[in-house]
VMD Tcl script that draws the C-alpha trace (Angstrom):
set ca {
  {-28.53 -19.66 -23.29}
  {-29.83 -16.82 -25.51}
  {-30.20 -17.24 -29.27}
  {-27.42 -14.71 -29.80}
  {-24.97 -16.67 -27.62}
  {-26.09 -19.99 -29.11}
  {-25.48 -18.60 -32.60}
  {-21.81 -18.02 -31.87}
  {-21.21 -20.90 -29.45}
  {-19.29 -22.88 -32.06}
  {-16.98 -19.94 -32.63}
  {-16.48 -19.63 -28.88}
  {-15.52 -23.30 -28.66}
  {-13.08 -23.04 -31.57}
  {-11.34 -19.98 -30.13}
  {-11.37 -21.39 -26.60}
  {-9.74 -24.62 -27.81}
  {-7.11 -22.65 -29.71}
  {-6.31 -20.62 -26.58}
  {-6.02 -23.70 -24.36}
  {-3.84 -25.51 -26.88}
  {-1.61 -22.48 -27.21}
  {-1.28 -22.18 -23.45}
  {-0.41 -25.88 -23.22}
  {2.27 -25.50 -25.91}
  {3.68 -22.42 -24.18}
  {3.85 -24.23 -20.83}
  {5.55 -27.20 -22.46}
  {8.04 -24.92 -24.21}
  {8.85 -23.21 -20.90}
  {9.49 -26.58 -19.27}
  {11.72 -27.71 -22.13}
  {13.71 -24.48 -21.99}
  {14.14 -24.86 -18.23}
  {15.31 -28.46 -18.58}
  {17.75 -27.40 -21.30}
  {19.13 -24.65 -19.08}
  {19.47 -26.94 -16.05}
  {21.10 -29.65 -18.15}
  {23.59 -27.14 -19.51}
  {24.37 -25.62 -16.12}
  {24.70 -29.14 -14.74}
  {27.28 -29.97 -17.39}
  {29.17 -26.72 -16.75}
  {29.22 -27.33 -12.99}
  {30.20 -30.97 -13.50}
  {33.07 -30.15 -15.84}
  {34.55 -27.61 -13.44}
  {33.84 -29.22 -10.07}
  {34.71 -32.80 -10.96}
  {37.99 -31.84 -12.64}
  {39.03 -29.76 -9.62}
  {38.99 -26.48 -11.57}
  {36.96 -25.08 -8.70}
  {37.93 -25.14 -5.07}
  {35.97 -26.54 -2.15}
  {32.77 -24.62 -1.46}
  {32.69 -23.13 -4.96}
  {29.09 -24.15 -5.65}
  {27.88 -22.56 -2.40}
  {29.78 -19.36 -3.17}
  {28.49 -19.16 -6.75}
  {24.91 -19.81 -5.62}
  {25.07 -17.10 -2.97}
  {26.55 -14.55 -5.37}
  {23.97 -15.36 -8.05}
  {21.17 -14.57 -5.63}
  {22.85 -11.31 -4.64}
  {23.23 -10.18 -8.24}
  {19.80 -11.41 -9.30}
  {17.45 -10.51 -6.39}
  {14.39 -12.73 -6.28}
  {16.13 -15.53 -8.19}
  {14.67 -18.90 -7.25}
  {15.79 -22.43 -8.00}
  {19.54 -21.82 -7.84}
  {20.43 -22.76 -4.29}
  {23.60 -24.77 -3.81}
  {21.45 -27.90 -3.44}
  {19.60 -27.12 -6.68}
  {22.85 -26.60 -8.55}
  {24.16 -29.92 -7.29}
  {20.90 -31.46 -8.49}
  {21.53 -29.90 -11.91}
  {24.94 -31.55 -11.91}
  {23.29 -34.87 -11.05}
  {20.69 -34.31 -13.79}
  {23.43 -33.87 -16.36}
  {25.69 -36.65 -15.10}
  {22.90 -39.23 -14.94}
  {21.72 -38.37 -18.46}
  {25.06 -37.52 -20.06}
  {24.28 -40.26 -22.60}
  {22.15 -37.62 -24.33}
  {25.38 -36.05 -25.57}
  {25.97 -36.23 -29.32}
  {29.54 -37.42 -29.05}
  {28.35 -40.78 -30.39}
  {25.75 -41.54 -33.06}
  {22.34 -39.89 -32.75}
  {19.69 -40.72 -35.29}
  {18.11 -37.27 -35.22}
  {19.34 -33.77 -36.04}
  {16.78 -32.21 -33.69}
  {19.18 -32.36 -30.73}
  {21.89 -29.73 -30.68}
  {24.38 -30.24 -27.85}
  {27.91 -28.86 -27.65}
  {30.91 -31.02 -26.66}
  {31.80 -30.57 -22.99}
  {34.96 -28.89 -21.72}
  {36.00 -27.09 -18.56}
  {36.09 -23.59 -20.08}
  {32.59 -23.34 -21.45}
  {31.69 -19.68 -22.01}
  {28.40 -18.29 -20.73}
  {26.78 -18.36 -24.18}
  {28.01 -21.89 -24.81}
  {25.98 -23.60 -22.08}
  {24.28 -26.69 -23.44}
  {20.86 -26.41 -25.01}
  {18.47 -29.21 -25.88}
  {16.66 -27.66 -28.83}
  {13.83 -29.87 -30.06}
  {10.90 -28.38 -32.00}
  {7.63 -29.54 -30.44}
  {6.22 -30.72 -33.75}
  {9.28 -32.87 -34.47}
  {9.85 -34.65 -31.15}
  {11.11 -38.14 -31.88}
  {12.59 -40.81 -29.71}
  {16.36 -40.93 -29.36}
  {17.96 -43.93 -30.98}
  {21.27 -44.23 -29.10}
  {23.14 -47.47 -28.91}
  {23.28 -47.15 -25.11}
  {19.75 -45.69 -24.70}
  {17.42 -47.78 -26.86}
  {13.94 -46.31 -27.41}
  {14.60 -43.41 -25.06}
  {11.23 -41.70 -24.26}
  {12.24 -38.19 -25.30}
  {8.72 -36.76 -25.26}
  {8.14 -37.91 -21.67}
  {11.63 -36.75 -20.68}
  {10.84 -33.23 -21.84}
  {7.30 -33.12 -20.49}
  {7.96 -33.58 -16.77}
  {9.41 -30.98 -14.41}
  {12.96 -30.81 -13.12}
  {11.83 -31.65 -9.58}
  {10.11 -34.78 -10.90}
  {13.35 -35.71 -12.67}
  {15.35 -35.31 -9.48}
  {12.86 -37.45 -7.54}
  {13.23 -40.18 -10.16}
  {17.02 -39.95 -10.29}
  {17.43 -40.08 -6.51}
  {14.81 -42.75 -5.80}
  {15.05 -45.05 -8.84}
  {18.44 -46.55 -9.65}
  {18.23 -48.46 -12.93}
  {17.66 -47.11 -16.41}
  {14.56 -49.26 -16.88}
  {13.01 -48.02 -13.62}
  {13.70 -44.40 -14.49}
  {12.12 -44.72 -17.90}
  {9.10 -46.39 -16.32}
  {8.61 -43.59 -13.76}
  {9.14 -40.89 -16.39}
  {6.29 -42.40 -18.38}
  {4.22 -42.72 -15.20}
  {4.81 -39.05 -14.29}
  {3.91 -37.95 -17.80}
  {0.76 -40.05 -17.95}
  {-0.63 -39.60 -14.42}
  {0.65 -36.08 -13.61}
  {1.38 -36.85 -9.91}
  {2.82 -34.29 -7.53}
  {6.48 -34.83 -6.66}
  {5.41 -36.11 -3.24}
  {3.00 -38.61 -4.77}
  {5.60 -39.72 -7.31}
  {8.06 -40.39 -4.49}
  {5.42 -42.50 -2.73}
  {4.82 -44.51 -5.89}
  {8.56 -45.15 -6.25}
  {8.79 -46.07 -2.55}
  {5.97 -48.57 -3.10}
  {8.12 -50.04 -5.91}
  {5.42 -49.93 -8.55}
  {7.96 -50.90 -11.22}
  {8.61 -54.33 -9.72}
  {5.01 -54.98 -8.69}
  {3.23 -53.96 -11.89}
  {1.19 -56.56 -13.78}
  {1.95 -59.24 -11.15}
  {-1.23 -59.44 -9.10}
  {-2.79 -62.92 -9.44}
  {-6.13 -62.46 -11.19}
  {-8.60 -64.02 -13.59}
  {-9.26 -60.89 -15.67}
  {-8.32 -62.39 -19.04}
  {-10.93 -65.13 -18.76}
  {-13.69 -63.08 -17.09}
  {-13.47 -59.76 -19.00}
  {-14.53 -60.23 -22.60}
  {-12.81 -57.13 -23.99}
  {-9.11 -58.03 -23.87}
  {-8.10 -54.34 -23.92}
  {-10.19 -53.78 -20.79}
  {-8.70 -56.90 -19.25}
  {-5.13 -55.72 -19.82}
  {-6.05 -52.26 -18.55}
  {-7.30 -53.83 -15.33}
  {-4.18 -55.99 -15.04}
  {-1.93 -52.93 -15.38}
  {-3.97 -50.97 -12.84}
  {-3.32 -53.20 -9.82}
  {-0.12 -54.37 -8.13}
  {0.52 -57.57 -6.22}
  {1.57 -55.71 -3.06}
  {0.72 -52.32 -1.54}
  {2.35 -50.24 1.14}
  {-0.38 -48.57 3.17}
  {2.15 -46.33 4.88}
  {-0.52 -44.06 6.34}
  {-1.55 -46.92 8.65}
  {0.63 -47.68 11.65}
  {-0.82 -50.20 14.10}
  {2.03 -49.46 16.52}
  {0.77 -45.90 16.86}
  {-2.64 -47.32 17.69}
  {-1.09 -49.11 20.68}
  {-2.21 -52.53 19.52}
  {-0.55 -55.92 19.59}
  {-0.63 -58.07 16.47}
  {-3.38 -60.27 17.87}
  {-5.55 -57.23 18.59}
  {-5.50 -55.84 15.06}
  {-8.42 -56.84 12.88}
  {-9.85 -55.75 9.55}
  {-11.95 -53.02 11.16}
  {-8.81 -51.23 12.38}
  {-7.27 -51.20 8.91}
  {-10.58 -50.26 7.30}
  {-11.15 -47.39 9.73}
  {-7.72 -45.96 8.94}
  {-8.31 -46.29 5.20}
  {-11.62 -44.43 5.47}
  {-9.93 -41.62 7.44}
  {-7.14 -41.51 4.87}
  {-9.17 -42.29 1.77}
  {-7.26 -39.79 -0.38}
  {-3.99 -41.56 0.41}
  {-5.61 -44.91 -0.30}
  {-6.83 -43.71 -3.70}
  {-3.37 -42.35 -4.55}
  {-1.94 -45.75 -3.63}
  {-4.03 -47.37 -6.32}
  {-3.80 -44.67 -8.98}
  {-6.02 -42.29 -10.84}
  {-9.70 -42.56 -11.64}
  {-10.97 -43.90 -8.30}
  {-13.99 -42.38 -6.54}
  {-14.86 -43.49 -3.01}
  {-18.45 -44.76 -2.61}
  {-18.40 -46.00 0.97}
  {-17.31 -48.48 3.63}
  {-19.39 -51.31 5.07}
  {-21.85 -50.83 2.23}
  {-24.97 -52.88 3.01}
  {-26.89 -55.04 0.55}
  {-29.89 -57.21 1.44}
  {-30.25 -60.14 -0.94}
  {-33.13 -62.56 -0.47}
  {-33.22 -61.78 3.25}
  {-29.47 -62.18 3.76}
  {-27.28 -59.26 4.83}
  {-24.03 -58.53 3.03}
  {-21.51 -55.84 4.05}
  {-18.86 -54.76 1.57}
  {-15.70 -53.47 3.24}
  {-14.74 -50.76 0.75}
  {-16.52 -49.80 -2.45}
  {-15.08 -47.55 -5.16}
  {-15.90 -46.60 -8.73}
  {-13.15 -46.38 -11.32}
  {-13.73 -44.08 -14.27}
  {-11.02 -45.62 -16.47}
  {-12.51 -49.09 -16.13}
  {-16.11 -47.84 -15.87}
  {-16.68 -50.35 -13.07}
  {-17.27 -50.46 -9.35}
  {-14.32 -51.98 -7.50}
  {-14.70 -53.93 -4.25}
  {-11.83 -54.14 -1.77}
  {-12.16 -56.85 0.86}
  {-9.68 -56.54 3.74}
  {-8.27 -59.59 5.49}
  {-5.81 -59.39 8.37}
  {-4.23 -62.77 7.84}
  {-3.29 -65.34 5.22}
  {-5.26 -65.84 2.03}
  {-8.03 -68.45 2.25}
  {-10.01 -69.98 -0.58}
  {-13.23 -69.03 1.21}
  {-12.42 -65.36 0.69}
  {-12.92 -65.83 -3.06}
  {-16.39 -67.31 -2.52}
  {-17.35 -64.36 -0.32}
  {-16.03 -61.87 -2.86}
  {-17.77 -63.71 -5.69}
  {-21.09 -63.35 -3.88}
  {-20.57 -59.60 -3.44}
  {-19.74 -59.17 -7.12}
  {-22.79 -61.17 -8.18}
  {-25.07 -59.01 -6.03}
  {-23.51 -55.76 -7.28}
  {-23.82 -56.92 -10.87}
  {-27.49 -57.87 -10.48}
  {-28.76 -55.14 -8.16}
  {-26.45 -52.15 -8.38}
  {-24.81 -51.94 -11.81}
  {-26.10 -49.22 -14.17}
  {-26.81 -49.99 -17.82}
  {-23.75 -48.09 -19.08}
  {-21.35 -49.70 -16.58}
  {-19.21 -52.79 -16.92}
  {-19.35 -55.67 -14.45}
  {-17.70 -54.96 -11.05}
  {-14.21 -56.10 -10.10}
  {-13.14 -57.40 -6.70}
  {-9.76 -57.31 -4.98}
  {-8.89 -59.20 -1.81}
  {-6.27 -57.36 0.27}
  {-4.69 -59.69 2.79}
  {-1.53 -59.79 4.89}
  {-0.07 -62.90 3.30}
  {-0.80 -64.99 0.23}
  {0.64 -67.85 -1.76}
  {0.02 -65.94 -4.97}
  {0.61 -68.85 -7.34}
  {-1.99 -70.87 -5.45}
  {-4.44 -67.95 -5.32}
  {-4.07 -67.37 -9.06}
  {-4.66 -71.06 -9.75}
  {-7.79 -71.33 -7.59}
  {-9.55 -68.21 -8.87}
  {-9.53 -69.36 -12.50}
  {-12.81 -71.24 -11.98}
  {-14.62 -68.16 -10.64}
  {-16.75 -66.29 -13.17}
  {-16.44 -62.81 -11.67}
  {-13.28 -60.73 -12.29}
  {-11.14 -60.70 -9.16}
  {-7.60 -60.53 -7.89}
  {-5.57 -61.07 -4.72}
  {-2.99 -58.60 -3.39}
  {-1.11 -58.22 -0.14}
  {-0.41 -55.11 1.91}
  {2.07 -53.81 4.43}
  {1.54 -51.09 7.02}
  {3.98 -48.46 8.29}
  {5.03 -50.55 11.29}
  {6.46 -53.25 9.01}
  {9.76 -51.50 8.54}
  {12.99 -52.59 6.92}
  {14.76 -55.19 9.13}
  {17.99 -53.17 9.15}
  {16.12 -50.13 10.44}
  {14.35 -52.18 13.08}
  {17.72 -53.23 14.52}
  {18.41 -49.60 15.40}
  {15.09 -49.17 17.23}
  {14.08 -50.24 20.75}
  {12.22 -53.58 21.07}
  {8.59 -53.59 19.96}
  {7.37 -54.14 23.55}
  {9.33 -51.09 24.73}
  {7.79 -48.90 22.02}
  {4.32 -50.07 23.06}
  {5.06 -49.38 26.73}
  {6.23 -45.84 25.92}
  {3.13 -45.25 23.83}
  {0.79 -46.42 26.61}
  {2.57 -44.27 29.23}
  {2.46 -41.17 27.02}
  {-1.23 -41.77 26.33}
  {-1.95 -41.89 30.09}
  {-0.10 -38.61 30.63}
  {-2.22 -36.93 27.95}
  {-5.35 -38.07 29.74}
}
mol new
graphics top color blue
foreach p $ca { graphics top sphere $p radius 0.5 }
foreach p [lrange $ca 0 end-1] q [lrange $ca 1 end] { graphics top cylinder $p $q radius 0.2 }
display resetview
């Protein structure tokens, strides 16, 4: 860097920061305006379609005509307009027809003859965003509500059913910035009901309680590895071992990382360590930036056994002594097994000095029992797979 550039580098940084902040505010304002528009259109469509002011097929006709009169218009298909109606109807509690403890929200009372310029607006200055205090929506996360896209909202509304779940996933989408597809996967994996439930010993093995709680929140007690389907591999239950699962995880490492959340970097599989002449092979090794720790995943295709903790403890001891950098925290280990008595696992691991937890996993072939009833028997599916494989050969 030349002296001339170095001289003005501080000014460059100040201006650059101002530009980026302005762009961020502009993007946020655009999103808020879009949500306000969709909420208002949703209310208008709801008022007219639900009260039978419009005939059958009205939404399809209106959508088609809109696109004719506004060539290039996107986001106003009949499906999208029905989604706008859902968006309004599911969050109609935001109306100010009851008591709202803030004047920042300006919403008109609904009726079936709303004029074009009377469509609802949610007008909240960015600098004054505060949480709604409605009797029926306590501590509503208004900032998160306004920060995520309409498509994220629709994913949450269609996949999550209770108010508490929806609030949770709104906060998740705001904090982790997942794609809509990834958010749907997280909801499918039922993160809400599995959060903070993995049996672990973090509170007694991690000195910094904030770090301990961060680790507790990071892992679930059960994971759906839906990118792994042992049926597609043509294997019977007794043929499937840890190497099969591990191989599929390695080939789908991005999906595996998304399953566990942000901040993970893949280091390797079957990572070898020689300690005092004894070989040790770690199934899966990651580094997590948020925890500033390496994370070991040990895969077990069966029920939890106490011996697994001893094996994991040895790996963590070796990593801590031989691999950990000065600026890093002590490694964490997670046992992923097919089945576990989680109360028992949590009880046993309290005497181990290394931070560890036990979680279970399901693969794509472990489908909902009701869905399985509609499918051919497992043996028939395997036979068809084998026959089709022979034909390909």
